[in-house]
Steps between C-alpha positions, in 0.01 A plus 500: 500500500483502879692729729757358738388489860683747720655334806360602835722762663650421839488762774822631653397360838448152352831518313691596815322234709577231242866599494533419869426132441634443148831325429516684166550875460238678290496846347178699497409724207180691557300198615666225297751273668802343329716226648871571478733248344845411624806668356801337338855526634604775255204713608586444868867590445397831340256574784764426767760713321250786482424476871867493593571807287199685640589407858856626469378834357240541775729448804456784746197639318135501598414257218498120509507233231247216510476176305213310342346381827377853568164585346429852378162666454447750219187715497374620162197728464283212378657188655761357738790268425725285717839381372805311626783681315842333480659806660372829630618797701288656772597843630367646821589857582716530812317623810527871552716612789311651787649800677579438866 
């Protein structure tokens, strides 16, 4: 029995460079790249409803909701991943007030 060949791992720099010219979004999982498929209407309706609910709860706060066109980077101790989640919330602490 022969072992399966392991695919060559792609560097983060090459993944990011390829994403600038590609018409298809790809997710990156520790060196392997996976093309994303399109979503159906039911999936999109759920994603839009989630974003609307998140957005209404975040008004006036230091957090913002983002949709699937925003890529996130997750650092693990042994590898890096990039995803395009359907919805996410990013919170930035408010700037501290400076005394006059």
